Backbone as CSV, one residue per row, in Angstrom:
resi,resn,N_x,N_y,N_z,CA_x,CA_y,CA_z,C_x,C_y,C_z
1,MET,-75.721,-63.532,36.979,-75.566,-62.467,36.341,-74.748,-61.484,37.531
2,GLY,-73.422,-60.945,37.005,-72.419,-60.335,38.103,-72.685,-58.859,38.069
3,ILE,-72.544,-58.592,39.067,-72.673,-56.988,39.303,-72.019,-56.161,38.303
4,GLU,-70.838,-56.577,37.963,-70.498,-55.458,36.681,-71.131,-55.550,35.571
5,LEU,-71.710,-56.539,35.084,-72.297,-56.584,34.288,-73.949,-56.087,34.162
6,SER,-74.367,-55.591,35.609,-75.533,-55.073,35.493,-75.544,-53.642,36.018
7,ILE,-73.997,-53.441,36.225,-73.775,-52.085,36.518,-73.707,-51.277,34.716
8,GLY,-72.593,-52.351,34.282,-72.459,-52.149,32.586,-73.959,-51.705,32.060
9,PHE,-75.090,-52.450,31.665,-76.167,-52.245,31.463,-76.717,-50.745,32.045
10,ALA,-76.713,-50.518,33.292,-77.292,-49.264,33.949,-76.342,-48.206,33.033
11,VAL,-75.226,-48.345,33.066,-74.589,-46.977,32.403,-74.842,-46.966,30.594
12,VAL,-75.042,-47.959,30.297,-75.737,-47.869,28.875,-76.745,-47.159,28.559
13,ILE,-77.876,-47.612,29.376,-79.059,-46.742,29.610,-79.019,-45.542,29.849
14,LEU,-78.266,-45.132,30.887,-77.695,-43.456,31.213,-77.262,-43.029,29.872
15,PHE,-76.238,-43.365,29.273,-75.915,-43.066,28.235,-76.682,-42.919,27.102
16,LEU,-77.724,-43.819,26.845,-78.512,-43.646,25.682,-79.442,-42.498,25.958
17,GLY,-80.176,-42.274,27.177,-80.594,-41.070,27.595,-80.050,-39.902,27.401
18,LEU,-78.791,-39.911,27.883,-77.894,-38.748,27.501,-77.993,-38.406,26.010
19,TYR,-77.718,-39.329,25.280,-77.976,-39.432,23.760,-78.775,-38.773,23.097
20,CYS,-79.985,-39.074,23.733,-81.111,-38.525,23.480,-81.575,-37.012,23.501
21,VAL,-80.964,-37.094,24.810,-81.093,-35.598,24.859,-80.459,-34.599,24.256
22,LEU,-78.963,-34.918,24.115,-78.123,-34.085,23.152,-78.464,-34.111,21.899
23,THR,-78.837,-34.806,21.276,-78.968,-34.904,20.061,-80.450,-34.563,19.371
24,LYS,-81.328,-34.615,20.491,-82.581,-34.533,19.574,-83.162,-33.211,19.778
25,THR,-83.909,-32.542,19.010,-84.226,-31.272,18.953,-86.005,-31.368,19.429
26,ASN,-86.573,-32.258,19.518,-88.119,-32.497,19.717,-88.155,-32.446,21.331
27,LEU,-89.217,-31.459,21.674,-89.064,-31.479,23.171,-89.946,-33.004,23.709
28,ILE,-90.474,-33.533,23.449,-90.882,-34.586,23.573,-89.872,-35.819,23.294
29,LYS,-89.161,-35.836,22.723,-87.818,-36.720,22.485,-87.246,-36.550,23.703
30,SER,-86.854,-35.651,24.015,-85.688,-34.953,25.167,-86.490,-35.236,26.423
31,ALA,-87.628,-35.122,26.558,-88.521,-35.376,27.717,-88.453,-36.851,27.862
32,ILE,-88.239,-37.873,26.786,-88.142,-39.322,26.987,-86.922,-39.622,27.373
33,GLY,-85.709,-39.064,26.747,-83.891,-39.123,26.989,-84.125,-38.594,28.495
34,ILE,-84.735,-37.447,28.858,-84.594,-37.377,30.544,-85.045,-38.542,31.545
35,SER,-86.178,-39.298,30.967,-86.983,-40.291,32.026,-85.885,-41.411,32.011
36,VAL,-85.191,-41.833,30.288,-84.492,-42.558,30.464,-82.978,-42.914,31.233
37,MET,-82.816,-41.854,31.536,-81.618,-41.494,32.072,-81.730,-41.406,33.763
38,VAL,-82.810,-40.988,34.057,-83.450,-41.287,35.440,-83.424,-42.867,35.744
39,LYS,-84.008,-43.624,34.389,-84.185,-45.130,34.774,-82.658,-45.527,35.297
40,GLY,-81.813,-45.116,34.268,-80.682,-45.851,34.173,-79.862,-45.584,35.441
41,GLY,-80.127,-44.234,36.187,-79.660,-43.715,37.197,-80.043,-45.015,38.586
42,SER,-81.537,-44.996,38.345,-82.003,-45.704,39.583,-81.678,-47.217,39.564
43,LEU,-81.735,-47.514,38.394,-80.979,-49.046,38.211,-79.758,-49.401,38.738
44,SER,-78.770,-48.515,38.584,-77.481,-48.681,39.024,-77.241,-48.327,40.860
45,PHE,-78.322,-47.426,41.072,-78.525,-47.284,42.891,-79.346,-48.406,43.222
46,LEU,-80.196,-48.956,42.474,-80.703,-50.355,42.823,-79.628,-51.456,43.057
47,ILE,-79.062,-51.814,42.229,-77.987,-52.144,41.850,-76.967,-52.593,42.944
48,ALA,-76.359,-51.243,43.520,-75.011,-51.065,44.306,-75.557,-51.321,45.781
49,GLY,-76.922,-50.907,45.995,-77.807,-50.621,47.379,-78.403,-51.996,47.909
50,GLY,-79.045,-51.825,48.945,-79.759,-53.068,49.787,-81.139,-52.331,49.639
51,ALA,-81.690,-52.792,50.710,-83.258,-52.481,51.141,-83.652,-50.889,50.812
52,THR,-82.453,-49.984,51.674,-82.843,-48.663,51.592,-82.493,-48.210,50.286
53,ALA,-82.246,-48.754,49.524,-81.853,-48.170,48.135,-83.484,-48.516,47.230
54,GLN,-84.053,-49.683,48.179,-85.047,-49.680,47.041,-86.562,-48.631,47.621
55,VAL,-86.296,-48.114,48.893,-87.269,-47.183,49.191,-86.712,-45.963,48.175
56,ALA,-85.336,-45.454,48.113,-85.055,-44.343,47.319,-85.376,-44.448,45.974
57,VAL,-85.161,-45.392,45.437,-85.547,-46.070,44.222,-87.151,-45.717,43.806
58,VAL,-87.977,-45.867,44.627,-89.688,-45.632,44.746,-89.658,-44.096,44.665
59,LEU,-89.039,-43.455,45.830,-89.260,-41.827,45.704,-88.522,-41.538,44.358
60,ILE,-87.518,-42.045,44.020,-87.112,-41.366,42.234,-87.741,-41.576,41.305
61,ILE,-88.575,-42.620,41.522,-89.659,-42.975,40.354,-90.918,-42.033,40.013
62,VAL,-91.379,-41.521,41.722,-92.547,-40.487,41.715,-91.899,-39.143,41.389
63,VAL,-90.737,-39.196,41.652,-90.405,-37.746,41.241,-90.070,-37.728,39.786
64,ASP,-89.837,-38.670,38.991,-89.420,-38.510,37.372,-90.970,-38.789,36.510
65,ALA,-92.082,-39.282,37.709,-93.000,-38.926,37.018,-93.648,-37.820,37.172
66,ILE,-93.227,-36.996,37.992,-93.680,-35.516,38.007,-92.955,-34.386,37.108
67,ILE,-91.851,-34.873,37.329,-91.025,-34.197,36.093,-91.328,-34.656,34.663
68,ALA,-91.730,-36.010,34.280,-92.323,-36.109,32.763,-93.602,-35.231,32.607
69,ALA,-94.588,-35.330,33.660,-95.854,-34.631,33.383,-95.576,-33.300,33.513
70,VAL,-94.737,-32.481,34.094,-94.257,-30.848,33.655,-93.720,-30.905,32.426
71,LEU,-92.555,-31.714,32.090,-92.061,-31.317,30.423,-93.063,-31.746,29.518
72,LEU,-93.963,-32.723,29.872,-94.670,-32.591,28.548,-95.751,-31.927,28.655
73,SER,-96.378,-31.339,29.992,-97.289,-30.000,29.825,-96.714,-28.733,29.152
74,MET,-95.297,-28.473,29.665,-94.710,-27.226,28.916,-94.477,-27.720,27.301
75,ALA,-94.174,-28.845,26.758,-94.269,-29.159,25.209,-95.566,-28.864,24.902
76,VAL,-96.917,-29.076,25.554,-97.969,-28.876,24.870,-98.193,-27.338,24.864
77,ASN,-97.867,-26.636,25.575,-98.205,-25.249,25.591,-96.889,-24.668,24.671
78,VAL,-95.952,-24.985,24.443,-94.737,-24.488,23.205,-95.697,-24.711,22.054
79,TYR,-96.409,-26.087,21.573,-97.103,-26.288,20.651,-98.086,-25.241,19.977
80,ARG,-98.794,-25.205,21.371,-100.042,-24.218,21.361,-99.675,-22.606,20.958
81,HIS,-98.641,-22.454,21.148,-98.130,-20.924,21.212,-97.244,-20.725,19.817
82,THR,-96.420,-21.757,19.599,-95.584,-21.865,18.134,-95.866,-22.588,17.296
83,GLY,-96.776,-23.631,17.244,-97.296,-24.695,16.244,-96.002,-25.591,16.250
84,LYS,-94.797,-25.510,16.975,-93.953,-26.734,16.583,-93.275,-27.171,18.145
85,LEU,-92.748,-28.176,18.116,-92.301,-28.643,19.310,-90.799,-29.031,19.246
86,ASP,-90.259,-27.708,18.655,-88.719,-27.694,18.519,-88.170,-26.759,19.844
87,ILE,-86.990,-27.152,20.182,-86.462,-26.401,21.585,-86.134,-24.958,21.429
88,ASP,-85.687,-24.660,19.868,-85.925,-23.241,19.258,-87.295,-22.545,19.495
89,ALA,-88.261,-23.209,19.333,-89.143,-22.605,19.486,-89.456,-21.938,20.848
90,LEU,-88.928,-22.572,21.729,-88.806,-22.765,23.556,-87.881,-21.252,23.601
91,LYS,-86.995,-21.598,22.870,-86.138,-20.186,23.194,-86.697,-18.756,22.588
92,ARG,-87.404,-19.269,21.464,-87.711,-17.987,21.066,-89.148,-17.041,21.932
93,LEU,-89.881,-18.282,22.537,-90.560,-17.555,23.420,-90.437,-16.754,24.778
94,TRP,-88.596,-16.844,24.941,-88.471,-15.951,25.992,-87.566,-15.585,25.767
95,GLY,-86.894,-15.042,24.273,-86.242,-13.912,24.043,-86.656,-13.377,23.062
């Protein structure tokens, strides 16, 4: 498998996550989209780099897990306060 095909696959994963974030109004689906985007970026970073990129990707995975936990806890709090998982409900909490 060539490096061009691998980078193309990583870019497709990145844009699938971006599509999910931009089109979905559900907080959990947006959190999943952000996680998919990070995975696509990590894959492209891993393909382009060597042994040092592997260490960086492990750190990126740890940070991604932390971000996912914070986003999902935020979704739980929004659901408790509004009864919905809509992004507009989050806007109403702040404004």
